[in-house]
C-alpha positions in Angstrom: -16.0 -18.9 -8.2 -14.1 -21.3 -6.0 -10.7 -22.7 -6.5 -9.2 -26.0 -5.6 -8.7 -25.1 -2.0 -12.3 -23.9 -1.6 -11.5 -20.2 -1.4 -13.1 -17.8 -3.8 -10.9 -15.4 -5.8 -12.5 -12.5 -3.8 -11.5 -14.2 -0.5 -7.9 -14.8 -1.7 -7.7 -11.2 -2.9 -9.0 -9.8 0.4 -6.6 -12.0 2.4 -3.7 -11.0 0.3 -4.5 -7.3 0.6 -4.9 -7.7 4.4 -1.4 -9.2 4.6 0.1 -6.3 2.7 -1.6 -3.8 4.9 -0.6 -5.6 8.1 3.0 -5.7 7.0 2.9 -2.0 6.3 1.3 -1.1 9.5 3.8 -3.2 11.4 6.7 -1.5 9.7 5.1 1.9 10.5 4.6 0.9 14.1 8.2 -0.2 14.4 9.4 3.1 13.1 7.2 4.9 15.6 8.4 2.9 18.6 12.1 3.0 17.6 12.0 6.8 17.3 14.9 9.2 16.3 13.8 9.3 12.7 15.7 11.9 10.7 14.8 14.0 7.7 16.9 11.8 5.5 15.0 8.7 6.8 11.8 10.5 5.9 13.0 11.4 2.4 13.8 7.8 1.8 10.5 6.6 3.1 8.4 9.2 1.2 10.3 8.5 -2.0 9.5 4.8 -1.8 5.8 5.6 -1.0 5.6 8.0 -3.9 7.2 5.5 -6.3 4.7 2.8 -5.3 1.8 5.3 -5.6 3.1 6.3 -9.1 3.0 2.6 -10.1 -0.5 2.4 -8.8 -1.3 5.4 -10.9 0.1 3.7 -14.0 -2.2 0.8 -13.3 -5.1 3.3 -12.9 -5.7 2.1 -9.3 -4.6 4.8 -6.9 -6.5 4.9 -3.7 -7.6 8.3 -2.2 -6.5 7.1 1.3 -2.9 6.8 -0.1 -2.9 10.4 -1.3 -4.3 11.6 2.1 -1.7 9.6 4.0 1.1 11.0 1.8 -0.2 14.5 2.5 -0.3 13.8 6.2 3.3 12.5 6.1 4.4 15.7 4.4 2.6 17.8 7.0 4.3 15.9 9.8 7.7 16.3 8.2 7.1 20.0 7.8 6.5 20.2 11.5 9.8 18.3 12.1 7.8 15.3 13.5 10.0 12.8 11.6 9.0 9.7 13.5 5.4 10.3 12.7 6.2 11.4 9.1 8.2 8.2 8.5 5.4 6.0 9.9 2.9 7.7 7.7 5.1 7.4 4.6 5.6 3.7 5.2 1.8 3.3 5.8 1.2 5.2 2.5 3.7 2.8 0.7 1.8 -0.2 2.1 -1.5 1.2 0.9 0.0 1.9 -2.5 1.4 -1.7 -2.7 -2.0 -3.1 -1.7 -3.7 -1.1 -4.5 -1.0 -2.4 -7.0 -1.7 -5.9 -5.8 -5.5 -5.4 -6.1 -5.1 -4.0 -9.7 -3.0 -7.0 -10.8 -5.3 -9.5 -9.2 -8.3 -7.9 -10.8 -6.6 -8.0 -14.2 -6.0 -11.8 -13.7 -9.5 -12.3 -12.5 -10.9 -10.5 -15.6 -8.8 -12.7 -17.9 -10.1 -15.8 -16.2 -13.7 -14.6 -16.4 -13.3 -13.6 -20.0 -11.9 -17.1 -20.8 -15.0 -18.7 -19.2 -17.4 -16.5 -21.0 -15.9 -17.1 -24.5 
């Protein structure tokens, strides 16, 4: 199905998710380069990532890659590698936010499809 601008809803969704992931990766990379992350910084980042992942769960759209990235962040923090842990936590948050975006777009696409069918 094409929209007025000629992009299909699938293309718009992929483009939107790509933007969310790039922003997350960029944020993670900035943390990695800046360095000197603390345990408190990690706790803040992991709390935000977990909150986003919980929201994705409420939408029944948690990605397994998010869970693995959260686990990797926790392992890095346990090893006192806070820069790495923060970067991974922010990446996990970006993944969770992308899955939230995907769930919401799919809900809207379903509504539009159902309206066409009926």
